[in-house]
C-alpha positions as CSV (number, residue, x, y, z in Angstrom):
1,M,-2.1,29.4,-48.8
2,T,-4.0,26.3,-47.5
3,L,-2.4,26.7,-44.0
4,F,-3.6,30.3,-43.8
5,R,-7.1,29.3,-44.7
6,I,-7.2,26.6,-42.0
7,K,-6.1,29.0,-39.3
8,S,-8.5,31.7,-40.3
9,L,-11.5,29.4,-40.5
10,V,-11.2,28.2,-36.9
11,P,-11.9,31.5,-35.1
12,T,-14.5,32.3,-37.8
13,S,-16.4,29.1,-37.0
14,L,-16.1,29.6,-33.3
15,S,-17.4,33.2,-33.6
16,A,-20.3,32.0,-35.8
17,L,-21.2,29.4,-33.2
18,A,-21.1,31.9,-30.4
19,V,-23.3,34.4,-32.3
20,C,-25.8,31.6,-33.0
21,L,-26.0,30.6,-29.3
22,L,-26.3,34.2,-28.1
23,M,-29.1,34.9,-30.7
24,S,-30.9,31.8,-29.7
25,A,-30.6,32.7,-26.0
26,C,-32.1,36.1,-26.8
27,S,-35.1,34.4,-28.4
28,A,-35.7,31.9,-25.6
29,T,-39.1,33.3,-24.8
30,R,-40.6,31.5,-27.7
31,F,-40.4,28.3,-25.6
32,V,-42.2,29.7,-22.5
33,G,-45.7,30.0,-23.9
34,D,-47.9,33.0,-24.5
35,D,-48.6,33.6,-20.9
36,G,-45.3,32.5,-19.4
37,L,-42.3,34.4,-18.1
38,L,-38.7,33.4,-18.6
39,L,-36.9,33.2,-15.2
40,T,-33.6,34.9,-15.9
41,S,-32.1,35.4,-12.4
42,V,-32.7,34.3,-8.8
43,K,-31.0,36.0,-5.8
44,V,-31.1,35.6,-2.0
45,S,-30.3,38.6,0.1
46,S,-30.6,39.4,3.8
47,D,-31.3,42.5,6.0
48,T,-28.3,41.6,8.2
49,K,-24.7,40.7,7.5
50,D,-24.7,37.8,10.0
51,I,-26.6,35.6,7.6
52,N,-24.7,33.6,5.0
53,T,-27.1,33.6,2.1
54,K,-25.2,30.9,0.3
55,L,-26.6,28.4,2.8
56,F,-30.1,29.4,1.8
57,E,-29.8,29.0,-2.0
58,P,-30.3,25.2,-2.1
59,Y,-33.8,25.8,-0.4
60,V,-35.0,27.8,-3.4
61,R,-37.4,25.6,-5.3
62,Q,-36.9,27.1,-8.7
63,K,-33.6,28.5,-10.1
64,A,-32.7,30.2,-13.3
65,N,-31.0,28.3,-16.2
66,S,-27.4,27.3,-15.5
67,K,-24.4,29.2,-16.8
68,W,-21.1,28.1,-18.1
69,F,-18.4,29.7,-16.0
70,S,-21.3,31.5,-14.1
71,L,-21.5,33.9,-17.1
72,F,-22.9,32.3,-20.3
73,K,-26.3,30.4,-20.6
74,I,-24.9,28.2,-23.3
75,P,-27.0,25.1,-22.3
76,M,-30.2,27.0,-22.8
77,G,-28.8,28.4,-26.0
78,V,-28.1,24.9,-27.3
79,Y,-31.7,23.9,-26.4
80,E,-33.0,26.9,-28.3
81,L,-31.1,25.9,-31.5
82,S,-33.5,22.9,-31.7
83,G,-36.9,23.1,-33.5
84,R,-40.3,22.1,-32.2
85,D,-40.3,18.9,-34.3
86,T,-39.0,16.4,-31.8
87,S,-39.2,13.5,-34.3
88,R,-36.0,14.9,-36.0
89,W,-32.9,13.4,-34.4
90,V,-31.0,16.7,-34.6
91,N,-33.6,18.4,-32.4
92,K,-33.6,15.4,-30.0
93,V,-29.8,15.6,-29.6
94,L,-29.8,19.4,-29.0
95,Q,-32.6,19.2,-26.5
96,H,-30.9,16.3,-24.7
97,I,-27.5,18.1,-24.3
98,G,-29.1,21.5,-23.8
99,E,-31.3,22.8,-21.0
100,Q,-35.0,23.8,-21.3
101,P,-35.8,27.4,-20.5
102,V,-37.1,27.8,-16.9
103,V,-40.6,29.2,-16.9
104,Y,-41.5,31.2,-13.7
105,D,-43.8,29.4,-11.3
106,S,-45.5,31.5,-8.7
107,V,-46.4,28.5,-6.6
108,A,-42.8,27.4,-6.4
109,A,-41.8,30.9,-5.5
110,Q,-44.2,30.9,-2.5
111,Q,-43.0,27.5,-1.4
112,S,-39.4,28.8,-1.6
113,C,-40.5,31.7,0.8
114,Q,-41.9,29.2,3.2
115,N,-38.7,27.1,3.1
116,L,-36.5,30.0,3.7
117,T,-38.6,31.3,6.6
118,R,-38.6,27.8,8.1
119,L,-34.8,27.6,7.8
120,L,-34.5,31.0,9.6
121,Q,-36.7,29.8,12.4
122,N,-34.6,26.7,12.7
123,M,-31.6,28.9,13.2
124,G,-33.3,30.7,16.1
125,Y,-34.8,33.7,14.3
126,M,-38.3,32.8,15.5
127,N,-40.0,36.1,14.3
128,S,-38.4,36.0,10.8
129,S,-40.1,36.3,7.4
130,T,-39.2,36.3,3.7
131,T,-40.5,38.5,1.0
132,I,-40.2,38.3,-2.8
133,S,-39.4,41.3,-5.1
134,S,-39.3,40.9,-8.9
135,K,-38.3,42.9,-11.9
136,R,-40.0,42.3,-15.2
137,K,-38.7,43.3,-18.6
138,G,-40.9,42.2,-21.5
139,R,-41.5,38.4,-21.0
140,K,-38.5,38.0,-18.6
141,I,-38.5,38.1,-14.8
142,R,-35.8,38.4,-12.2
143,L,-36.5,37.4,-8.5
144,N,-34.9,38.4,-5.3
145,Y,-35.8,36.6,-2.0
146,Q,-35.2,39.1,0.8
147,L,-34.6,37.5,4.3
148,H,-35.9,39.4,7.3
149,P,-34.3,37.5,10.3
150,G,-35.0,39.9,13.1
151,E,-33.4,39.3,16.5
152,P,-32.5,35.7,17.4
153,Y,-33.8,34.1,20.6
154,V,-31.3,33.0,23.3
155,I,-31.4,30.4,26.0
156,N,-32.0,32.0,29.4
157,L,-32.3,28.9,31.5
158,L,-31.4,25.3,30.7
159,E,-32.9,22.4,32.8
160,Y,-32.7,18.6,32.5
161,D,-35.6,16.2,33.2
162,I,-34.0,12.7,33.0
163,Q,-36.7,10.2,33.8
164,D,-34.3,7.2,34.0
165,E,-32.0,7.1,37.0
166,E,-29.4,4.8,35.5
167,I,-29.1,6.9,32.4
168,G,-28.9,10.0,34.6
169,R,-26.0,8.6,36.5
170,L,-24.3,7.5,33.2
171,L,-24.7,11.0,31.6
172,D,-23.3,12.6,34.8
173,A,-20.3,10.1,34.8
174,N,-19.5,11.0,31.2
175,N,-19.9,14.8,31.8
176,T,-22.4,14.8,29.0
177,K,-24.2,17.8,30.3
178,K,-21.0,19.8,30.6
179,T,-19.9,19.1,27.1
180,S,-23.3,20.0,25.6
181,R,-23.4,22.7,23.0
182,L,-26.6,24.0,24.6
183,K,-25.5,26.6,27.1
184,E,-27.3,29.4,28.9
185,G,-26.8,32.5,26.9
186,S,-26.3,30.6,23.6
187,R,-28.6,31.1,20.6
188,F,-31.8,29.1,20.7
189,S,-32.2,27.1,17.4
190,I,-34.0,24.0,16.2
191,D,-30.8,22.8,14.6
192,A,-29.0,23.0,18.0
193,L,-31.8,21.1,19.7
194,D,-31.7,18.3,17.1
195,A,-27.9,18.1,17.3
196,E,-28.1,17.7,21.1
197,R,-30.7,14.9,20.7
198,K,-28.3,13.1,18.2
199,R,-25.3,13.6,20.5
200,I,-27.0,12.1,23.6
201,T,-28.5,9.3,21.6
202,S,-25.0,8.5,20.3
203,V,-23.6,8.4,23.8
204,L,-26.3,6.0,24.9
205,L,-26.1,3.8,21.9
206,D,-22.4,3.4,22.7
207,N,-23.1,2.3,26.2
208,G,-25.5,-0.6,25.8
209,Y,-28.8,1.1,25.1
210,Y,-29.5,-0.9,21.9
211,R,-33.2,0.1,21.7
212,F,-32.7,3.8,22.4
213,H,-33.5,6.4,19.7
214,K,-33.7,10.2,19.6
215,D,-37.5,10.2,19.8
216,F,-37.1,9.5,23.5
217,I,-35.7,13.0,23.9
218,A,-38.0,16.0,23.8
219,F,-37.7,19.7,24.6
220,T,-40.0,22.2,26.2
221,A,-39.3,25.8,25.3
222,D,-41.0,28.6,27.3
223,S,-40.7,32.2,26.0
224,S,-43.6,33.6,28.0
225,G,-41.2,35.7,30.1
226,G,-41.0,38.3,27.4
227,G,-38.1,39.5,25.3
228,K,-36.1,37.1,23.2
229,E,-35.3,34.7,26.0
230,V,-36.2,31.0,26.2
231,R,-36.5,28.8,29.2
232,L,-35.5,25.4,27.9
233,T,-36.0,22.0,29.4
234,L,-34.6,18.7,28.0
235,H,-36.8,15.7,28.8
236,L,-35.4,12.2,28.5
237,L,-38.5,10.0,28.5
238,P,-38.9,6.5,29.9
239,Y,-38.8,3.4,27.7
240,K,-42.0,2.1,26.0
241,A,-41.8,-1.0,23.8
242,N,-44.9,0.3,21.9
243,N,-47.7,2.7,22.3
244,N,-49.7,0.3,24.5
245,A,-46.8,-0.9,26.6
246,P,-46.1,0.5,30.2
247,E,-43.3,2.9,30.9
248,T,-40.1,1.2,32.2
249,A,-36.4,1.9,32.6
250,H,-34.5,1.7,29.3
251,P,-33.0,-1.8,28.8
252,R,-29.2,-2.0,28.7
253,Y,-27.8,-4.8,26.6
254,K,-24.6,-6.8,26.7
255,V,-23.1,-9.0,23.9
256,R,-23.2,-12.7,24.7
257,H,-21.6,-14.3,21.6
258,V,-20.1,-13.2,18.3
259,N,-20.7,-15.7,15.5
260,Y,-19.1,-15.7,12.1
261,L,-21.2,-16.9,9.2
262,P,-19.7,-17.5,5.7
263,G,-21.6,-16.0,2.8
264,N,-19.9,-18.4,0.4
265,D,-20.5,-22.1,0.1
266,D,-16.8,-22.9,0.6
267,G,-16.6,-21.6,4.1
268,H,-14.4,-18.9,5.6
269,H,-11.4,-17.7,3.7
270,L,-9.9,-15.9,6.7
271,R,-8.2,-17.3,9.8
272,Q,-10.2,-17.2,13.1
273,S,-7.6,-14.9,14.6
274,V,-8.0,-12.5,11.7
275,L,-11.8,-12.5,12.1
276,E,-11.4,-11.7,15.8
277,Y,-8.7,-9.0,15.2
278,N,-11.0,-7.1,12.9
279,T,-14.1,-7.4,15.1
280,A,-14.5,-4.4,17.5
281,I,-17.6,-6.1,19.0
282,R,-16.5,-8.0,22.1
283,P,-18.4,-10.7,24.0
284,G,-19.2,-9.6,27.6
285,G,-19.1,-5.9,26.8
286,F,-22.0,-3.5,26.4
287,Y,-23.5,-3.0,23.0
288,S,-21.8,-0.2,21.1
289,S,-22.9,1.5,17.9
290,S,-19.4,2.8,17.3
291,D,-18.0,-0.7,17.7
292,L,-20.5,-1.9,15.2
293,Q,-19.5,0.7,12.6
294,K,-15.8,0.1,13.2
295,T,-16.3,-3.6,12.6
296,Y,-18.0,-2.7,9.3
297,N,-15.1,-0.4,8.4
298,N,-12.4,-3.0,9.4
299,F,-13.9,-5.7,7.2
300,G,-14.8,-3.3,4.4
301,R,-11.1,-2.3,3.9
302,L,-10.0,-6.0,3.5
303,Q,-9.8,-6.8,-0.2
304,A,-10.5,-10.4,0.5
305,V,-14.0,-9.4,1.7
306,K,-16.7,-8.4,-0.7
307,Y,-19.8,-7.8,1.6
308,T,-20.3,-7.7,5.3
309,N,-23.7,-8.1,7.0
310,I,-24.0,-7.8,10.8
311,R,-27.2,-8.6,12.6
312,F,-27.9,-8.7,16.4
313,R,-30.3,-11.2,17.8
314,E,-31.9,-10.8,21.3
315,T,-31.8,-13.7,23.6
316,E,-35.3,-14.4,25.0
317,D,-36.1,-13.0,28.5
318,T,-32.5,-11.6,28.9
319,L,-30.6,-8.4,28.1
320,L,-28.1,-10.3,26.0
321,L,-27.4,-10.0,22.3
322,D,-25.8,-12.4,19.9
323,A,-23.9,-10.7,17.0
324,N,-24.0,-12.7,13.7
325,I,-21.3,-11.5,11.2
326,Q,-21.9,-12.8,7.7
327,L,-19.0,-12.4,5.3
328,T,-19.1,-12.8,1.5
329,Y,-15.6,-13.2,-0.1
330,N,-14.0,-12.0,-3.3
331,K,-12.2,-14.3,-5.6
332,P,-8.7,-14.7,-4.2
333,S,-6.7,-14.2,-7.4
334,T,-6.9,-12.0,-10.5
335,I,-4.8,-11.4,-13.6
336,S,-5.0,-8.1,-15.6
337,F,-3.4,-6.9,-18.8
338,Q,-2.8,-3.3,-19.7
339,P,-1.4,-2.2,-23.1
340,E,0.1,1.3,-23.7
341,G,1.1,3.5,-26.6
342,T,4.0,6.0,-26.4
343,N,5.2,8.9,-28.5
344,T,8.4,10.6,-27.3
345,S,9.3,13.5,-29.6
346,G,8.0,11.6,-32.6
347,D,9.6,8.2,-31.7
348,L,6.8,5.7,-31.5
349,G,6.7,2.8,-29.1
350,A,4.5,0.4,-27.2
351,A,4.4,-1.0,-23.7
352,A,2.4,-3.7,-21.9
353,S,2.1,-4.9,-18.3
354,V,0.7,-8.0,-16.8
355,T,-0.3,-8.0,-13.1
356,Y,-1.1,-10.9,-10.9
357,E,-2.8,-10.2,-7.6
358,N,-3.7,-12.5,-4.7
359,R,-6.0,-10.8,-2.1
360,N,-5.6,-13.4,0.6
361,L,-2.1,-14.8,0.5
362,F,-1.8,-16.2,4.1
363,R,-5.6,-16.3,4.8
364,G,-5.1,-12.9,6.6
365,A,-6.3,-10.6,3.8
366,E,-2.7,-9.9,2.8
367,V,-2.5,-8.6,-0.7
368,F,0.4,-9.9,-2.8
369,S,0.9,-8.6,-6.3
370,V,3.5,-9.1,-9.1
371,Q,3.7,-6.8,-12.1
372,L,5.7,-7.6,-15.2
373,R,6.2,-4.7,-17.7
374,G,7.9,-4.5,-21.0
375,A,8.4,-1.5,-23.3
376,F,9.9,-0.9,-26.7
377,E,10.5,2.4,-28.6
378,A,12.1,2.9,-32.0
379,I,14.7,5.7,-31.6
380,T,15.8,7.5,-34.7
381,G,18.1,10.4,-35.6
382,L,20.9,9.6,-33.1
383,E,24.2,9.9,-34.9
384,G,27.2,8.0,-33.6
385,Y,25.1,5.3,-31.8
386,Q,24.9,1.8,-33.0
387,N,21.7,0.5,-31.4
388,E,18.7,2.7,-32.3
389,D,16.1,1.0,-30.1
390,Y,15.0,1.5,-26.5
391,E,14.0,-1.5,-24.4
392,E,12.8,-1.6,-20.9
393,Y,11.8,-4.6,-18.7
394,S,10.7,-4.4,-15.1
395,I,9.3,-6.6,-12.3
396,E,7.7,-5.2,-9.2
397,S,6.3,-7.2,-6.3
398,K,4.3,-5.9,-3.3
399,L,3.0,-7.5,-0.1
400,T,0.5,-5.5,1.9
401,F,-0.6,-6.4,5.4
402,P,-4.0,-4.8,6.5
403,R,-2.5,-3.9,9.9
404,F,0.6,-2.6,11.6
405,V,3.4,-5.1,11.4
406,A,6.0,-3.7,13.8
407,P,7.6,-4.6,17.2
408,F,7.0,-2.6,20.4
409,L,3.4,-1.8,19.5
410,S,0.8,-3.0,21.9
411,Y,-2.0,-5.3,20.6
412,S,-4.7,-2.8,21.7
413,F,-3.0,0.0,19.8
414,R,-2.7,-2.0,16.6
415,R,-6.4,-3.0,16.8
416,R,-7.5,0.6,17.3
417,S,-5.4,1.8,14.3
418,T,-6.7,1.8,10.7
419,A,-3.4,0.9,9.1
420,R,-1.6,-1.2,6.6
421,S,2.0,-2.2,6.2
422,E,3.7,-2.6,2.8
423,L,6.8,-4.3,1.6
424,S,7.9,-3.8,-2.0
425,I,10.8,-5.0,-4.1
426,G,11.5,-4.3,-7.8
427,Y,14.0,-4.5,-10.6
428,N,14.1,-2.3,-13.7
429,L,16.3,-2.9,-16.8
430,Q,16.7,-0.1,-19.3
431,N,18.8,-0.3,-22.6
432,R,19.2,2.9,-24.6
433,P,21.5,3.7,-27.4
434,E,23.4,6.0,-25.1
435,F,23.6,3.8,-22.0
436,H,22.3,0.8,-20.0
437,R,20.8,1.3,-16.6
438,R,19.7,-1.2,-13.9
439,V,17.7,-0.1,-10.8
440,F,17.0,-2.2,-7.8
441,S,14.6,-0.9,-5.2
442,T,13.0,-2.1,-2.0
443,A,11.0,-0.4,0.7
444,W,9.0,-0.9,3.9
445,R,6.1,1.6,4.5
446,Y,3.2,2.2,6.8
447,H,0.0,3.9,6.0
448,W,-2.7,4.8,8.5
449,S,-5.6,7.3,8.8
450,E,-7.9,9.1,11.1
451,P,-11.2,9.4,9.1
452,K,-12.9,11.5,11.8
453,H,-10.3,14.2,11.5
454,Y,-9.8,13.7,7.7
455,L,-6.2,12.9,8.3
456,S,-3.9,10.3,6.6
457,Y,-0.3,9.4,7.2
458,R,2.6,7.6,5.6
459,F,5.9,6.6,7.1
460,D,8.7,5.1,5.0
461,L,10.8,3.1,7.5
462,F,13.3,2.6,4.7
463,D,13.4,3.1,0.9
464,L,16.5,1.8,-0.8
465,N,17.4,2.4,-4.5
466,Y,20.5,1.1,-6.1
467,V,21.3,2.5,-9.5
468,Y,23.9,0.6,-11.6
469,M,25.2,1.7,-14.9
470,P,26.9,-1.3,-16.6
471,W,27.5,0.4,-19.9
472,I,27.8,3.9,-21.4
473,S,28.5,4.4,-25.0
474,T,31.8,5.9,-26.0
475,T,30.0,8.7,-28.0
476,F,27.8,9.7,-25.0
477,R,30.7,9.6,-22.6
478,H,32.9,11.7,-24.8
479,D,30.2,14.3,-25.6
480,Y,28.8,14.9,-22.2
481,L,30.7,13.2,-19.4
482,D,34.5,13.4,-20.1
483,S,35.0,16.2,-22.5
484,E,36.4,19.3,-20.9
485,Q,34.4,21.6,-23.3
486,S,31.0,20.0,-22.7
487,R,31.3,18.4,-19.3
488,N,28.0,18.7,-17.4
489,A,28.2,18.2,-13.6
490,I,24.6,17.4,-13.1
491,L,24.5,15.0,-16.0
492,R,27.7,13.3,-14.9
493,Y,26.5,12.8,-11.4
494,N,23.3,11.1,-12.6
495,Y,25.1,8.6,-14.8
496,E,27.2,7.1,-12.0
497,D,26.4,4.2,-9.8
498,I,24.7,5.4,-6.6
499,F,22.9,4.3,-3.4
500,I,19.8,6.2,-2.3
501,F,18.7,5.1,1.2
502,K,15.9,7.4,2.4
503,I,13.5,7.7,5.3
504,G,10.3,9.7,4.8
505,F,7.1,10.9,6.4
506,G,3.9,12.2,4.7
507,M,0.7,13.7,6.1
508,G,-2.5,14.6,4.3
509,Y,-5.7,16.4,5.2
510,N,-8.9,16.3,3.0
511,D,-12.3,17.4,4.1
512,G,-13.7,17.8,0.5
513,T,-13.1,21.6,0.4
514,H,-9.5,21.9,1.8
515,V,-6.7,19.6,0.8
516,A,-3.3,19.9,2.3
517,R,-0.2,17.6,2.0
518,L,3.1,17.6,3.7
519,N,6.0,15.3,2.8
520,V,9.5,15.2,4.4
521,E,12.3,12.8,3.4
522,T,15.9,12.5,4.1
523,A,18.5,10.2,2.6
524,G,22.0,9.1,3.6
525,N,22.1,9.9,7.3
526,V,22.0,6.3,8.4
527,L,24.8,5.4,6.0
528,R,26.8,8.5,7.0
529,G,26.4,7.4,10.7
530,L,27.8,4.0,9.8
531,S,30.6,5.7,7.8
532,S,31.7,7.6,10.9
533,L,32.0,4.3,12.8
534,I,33.7,2.0,10.3
535,K,35.7,4.8,8.5
536,P,35.4,3.5,4.9
537,K,37.6,4.8,2.1
538,Q,36.6,7.9,0.1
539,N,36.5,8.1,-3.7
540,S,38.2,10.6,-5.9
541,E,35.4,13.1,-5.3
542,G,35.8,12.9,-1.5
543,Q,32.6,10.9,-1.1
544,Y,32.1,8.0,1.4
545,T,31.1,4.8,-0.3
546,L,29.3,1.6,0.4
547,F,30.7,-1.4,-1.5
548,N,32.8,1.2,-3.4
549,I,29.6,3.0,-4.5
550,A,28.8,6.5,-3.3
551,Y,25.5,7.2,-1.6
552,A,23.3,10.3,-1.8
553,Q,22.7,12.5,1.1
554,Y,20.0,15.2,1.1
555,V,16.8,16.5,2.8
556,R,13.6,17.4,0.9
557,L,10.4,19.2,2.0
558,D,7.2,19.4,0.0
559,L,4.0,21.4,0.9
560,D,0.8,21.4,-1.1
561,F,-2.5,23.2,-0.5
562,T,-5.8,23.3,-2.5
563,K,-9.1,25.1,-1.6
564,L,-12.3,24.8,-3.5
565,Y,-14.9,27.6,-3.6
566,R,-18.3,26.2,-4.7
567,F,-20.6,28.8,-6.3
568,D,-23.4,26.3,-7.1
569,D,-23.7,22.7,-8.1
570,R,-22.2,23.4,-11.5
571,N,-19.4,25.9,-10.9
572,L,-16.5,26.0,-8.6
573,L,-13.1,27.8,-8.3
574,A,-10.0,25.7,-7.3
575,M,-7.0,27.5,-5.8
576,H,-3.8,25.6,-5.5
577,A,-0.3,26.5,-4.1
578,G,2.6,24.1,-4.0
579,M,6.2,24.5,-3.0
580,G,9.2,22.2,-2.5
581,I,12.8,22.6,-1.6
582,A,15.6,19.9,-1.5
583,C,19.1,20.5,-0.3
584,P,22.1,18.1,-1.0
585,Y,24.7,18.1,1.8
586,G,27.4,16.0,3.3
587,N,28.1,13.2,0.9
588,S,26.4,14.9,-2.1
589,K,26.8,18.2,-3.9
590,I,24.0,17.5,-6.4
591,L,20.6,16.0,-6.0
592,P,19.8,12.7,-7.7
593,F,17.9,13.3,-10.9
594,E,14.8,11.5,-9.6
595,K,14.6,13.9,-6.6
596,R,15.1,17.1,-8.6
597,Y,12.2,19.4,-9.4
598,F,10.9,20.2,-12.9
599,S,8.2,22.6,-14.1
600,G,5.7,22.6,-16.9
601,G,3.4,19.9,-18.0
602,A,-0.2,18.8,-17.3
603,N,0.1,19.3,-13.5
604,S,2.2,22.4,-13.3
605,V,2.5,25.6,-15.4
606,R,0.5,24.4,-18.4
607,G,1.8,27.0,-20.9
608,W,5.0,24.9,-21.0
609,S,5.6,21.2,-21.8
610,V,6.9,19.0,-19.2
611,R,10.6,19.8,-18.2
612,E,10.5,22.8,-20.5
613,L,10.5,25.6,-17.9
614,G,13.3,27.0,-15.8
615,P,15.3,26.9,-13.8
616,G,15.0,30.7,-13.3
617,K,15.5,32.4,-16.6
618,F,17.5,29.6,-18.0
619,K,16.6,29.2,-21.7
620,G,18.3,25.9,-22.6
621,T,21.4,25.4,-24.7
622,D,21.3,21.8,-26.0
623,G,18.0,20.2,-26.7
624,R,19.5,16.7,-26.3
625,I,20.4,17.2,-22.6
626,D,18.0,20.0,-21.5
627,F,15.9,17.4,-19.7
628,I,18.8,17.3,-17.2
629,N,19.5,21.0,-17.2
630,Q,15.9,22.1,-16.8
631,T,15.7,20.7,-13.3
632,G,16.2,22.4,-9.9
633,D,16.4,22.3,-6.2
634,M,13.3,24.2,-5.4
635,K,9.9,24.7,-7.0
636,L,6.9,27.0,-6.7
637,D,3.5,26.4,-8.3
638,L,0.4,28.7,-8.1
639,N,-2.7,27.7,-9.9
640,L,-6.2,29.2,-10.3
641,E,-8.8,27.1,-12.2
642,Y,-12.5,27.7,-12.8
643,R,-14.4,24.5,-13.4
644,T,-17.9,24.3,-14.9
645,F,-20.3,21.6,-15.9
646,L,-21.0,21.6,-19.7
647,F,-23.3,18.7,-20.5
648,W,-23.5,14.9,-20.1
649,K,-20.1,13.8,-18.9
650,F,-18.3,16.9,-20.1
651,Y,-16.8,19.6,-17.9
652,G,-14.9,22.7,-18.9
653,A,-12.1,24.7,-17.2
654,A,-10.4,28.0,-17.6
655,F,-7.1,28.4,-15.7
656,I,-4.1,30.7,-14.9
657,D,-0.9,29.1,-13.8
658,A,2.3,30.6,-12.4
659,G,5.6,29.2,-11.1
660,N,9.1,28.1,-11.8
661,I,12.0,26.1,-10.4
662,W,15.4,27.3,-9.2
663,T,18.7,25.9,-8.1
664,L,20.3,26.5,-4.6
665,R,23.8,26.5,-6.0
666,E,25.4,28.1,-9.1
667,Y,25.9,25.6,-11.9
668,K,27.7,26.7,-15.0
669,D,25.5,24.6,-17.2
670,Q,22.3,26.4,-15.8
671,P,23.1,30.1,-16.2
672,G,20.3,32.2,-14.6
673,G,18.9,29.3,-12.6
674,L,20.2,30.4,-9.1
675,F,17.5,31.4,-6.6
676,K,17.9,35.0,-5.4
677,F,15.5,36.8,-3.1
678,N,15.8,40.1,-5.0
679,E,15.2,38.5,-8.4
680,F,13.1,35.3,-8.1
681,Y,9.7,37.1,-8.4
682,K,10.8,38.5,-11.8
683,Q,11.4,34.9,-13.0
684,I,7.9,33.6,-12.2
685,A,6.4,32.3,-15.4
686,V,2.7,32.7,-16.1
687,G,0.4,30.7,-18.5
688,Y,-3.3,30.5,-19.1
689,G,-5.6,28.4,-21.1
690,M,-8.8,26.3,-21.4
691,G,-9.5,22.7,-20.7
692,L,-12.0,20.0,-21.4
693,R,-12.7,17.0,-19.1
694,L,-14.6,13.8,-19.7
695,N,-15.7,12.6,-16.2
696,F,-16.7,9.0,-15.9
697,D,-16.8,9.2,-12.0
698,Y,-14.2,6.5,-11.5
699,F,-11.6,8.3,-13.7
700,I,-11.3,11.6,-15.6
701,I,-9.8,12.1,-19.0
702,R,-8.4,15.6,-19.2
703,M,-7.2,17.8,-22.2
704,D,-5.7,21.2,-21.5
705,A,-4.5,23.8,-24.0
706,G,-2.1,26.3,-22.5
707,M,-0.5,29.6,-23.7
708,K,2.5,31.4,-22.3
709,A,1.7,34.9,-20.9
710,I,5.0,35.7,-19.2
711,N,8.2,33.9,-20.3
712,P,11.2,34.6,-18.0
713,A,13.6,32.9,-20.4
714,Y,13.6,36.0,-22.7
715,E,14.7,39.5,-22.0
716,T,13.1,41.5,-24.8
717,H,9.6,42.9,-24.0
718,R,8.0,41.2,-27.0
719,Q,9.3,37.8,-26.1
720,H,9.1,38.2,-22.3
721,Y,5.4,39.1,-22.5
722,P,4.0,36.9,-25.3
723,I,0.5,37.5,-24.1
724,T,0.4,40.6,-26.3
725,R,1.7,38.8,-29.5
726,H,1.8,35.0,-29.6
727,N,4.0,32.7,-31.6
728,M,1.9,29.5,-31.7
729,G,4.9,27.2,-32.4
730,R,6.7,28.6,-29.4
731,D,4.0,29.6,-26.9
732,F,1.3,26.9,-27.2
733,S,1.3,23.6,-25.4
734,F,-1.3,20.8,-25.4
735,H,-1.6,18.3,-22.5
736,F,-3.5,15.0,-22.3
737,A,-3.7,13.5,-18.9
738,V,-5.9,11.4,-16.5
739,G,-7.3,12.9,-13.4
740,L,-7.5,16.5,-12.2
741,P,-4.4,18.6,-12.0
742,F,-4.8,19.3,-8.3
């Protein structure tokens, strides 16, 4: 009886709150004054389809109140729940987290018209205009800014007036005129002219013209010929030190000396060779703005350096510059402690890690770290097992070099590349009631990036994992590994000693709107090549071994893509698609457990808990080992998430997820899990839900509540489509995570 009342009160309370907010929003005009009008809607439209009105919306001075999910004016409704007595704390809180109703301002509207018209003119629509239309209903008003672009002007003739002979020769040598975006026949626009000024200025700043700036470039536009054609002339003016100084040729500077100044009292922490390696500014060369910025970037990515300050000093009566680079350093060593709490199916536990980090191990900004971690969990309810505790201890060490460390690479290439090399080594000890596991791992990786093209890369030269099983309990071995009735091939394979020697490559693209990732890895090919040479013995399963231990052989490909659609500064839609496929071959018939795919959880189909979905229409047979059976060789994830700002640090989300995993081979312990082209689309699971995020900028705490909508594990219509009739105990999942799902 009590349980029924709790369930029924929740939707009643939410409904009452929603009604109050809507009623308060309807009465918002009581806050706009007797002569005011509540601005309820602002729209920008255009006479022509060539204009993207989204680009014009930020130039509107006054916008209507914001909406949650672009539909509900909840922030204004919260504000309206407050009273006029601001001395009461309740009213203060409501007004702080809410949003004051926007009162129509005719002056701001006229200024918006001027802004929009000016923007049209900057785009080449010189005879454009903007008008306002409004609709009033009671004490509310809706605005529409109508753009009238007209015909754009085009460049009929382009001429250059370079009043500095040396600069003229330099621009000709660099084909600067030919690579210009200003072309005869192209649209005339202020934005294009300004972009050309910046481009030429950048070329000259990279070629020694330390005192050049874009104000030395001017344009003359003549449209007296009639029509919509412009005769354009670019003027590069001579140098003047000040308004009263005579006109001269622009001075071209070279770098004389590069000096390194310590910002700390204890001198330089980096070796001289490291300082020079990260300095793109070279004595004897022309001054270059790009080299200056690259030097800032190079020192900025060194964890040993806290601040970098570069100043150029002119040498009197010469065209020589001295570069003074002042470096302030971080403390070389830090120690951090991080506690954790765990809850696995009701079994409580705790974990803690201690990390030591040295940011400048060999005085070359090398980062050396050692992490010690321990975990304990009290395991209950396991019959037939003596020890009911889980213990884990691990040590991991990393050494990162802020450059390429590799043979056969030229010094100039290594200096041009923004890269780091990483060596890692680790050991993990796990003792469970069912088994003991030891994992040794070591890897050598390279990371580098191309910031101008939004690209990043990762290359795993080698990644070795050795899994050793020193002990397996008699009960576990009898129940799952050796018994003819319950033998599980996937489970058995993953509780044997194994070598995993892989090589991998990853590539990422991120421009803030589009995010794409590609990852390819292959394992066992090097060892298989050695096997063909030395002809080692094969084990009873026909596998080649290394030190009498079989090694895994597989190839795996992962693709991931996300696109963001921003409706305004408070609302966006995130679309995500991810797929992966891995195939064992040669020395392996089954993928290692760590390389198999799983579905469900906070970053997948959120209507299911982690490792609860799939493969295919597999339902699960034994809850104790379904974490093994509910894995696959390929995966598909499709996600649609609408994100909206709520108030303070809180953001909301509404999402729809779809996907599943499948196997590439038929396994008797995973009935219905095999991928088939004519059936897989019928086995795509669908979930939906709502989420709440607490955004602290440097990290995000996320809570998502998901419901199953289509469940491929069931055949009957009622269970296959639970969206029509939910069973909360079966169809609801709650997820707590850090960071966005994609």
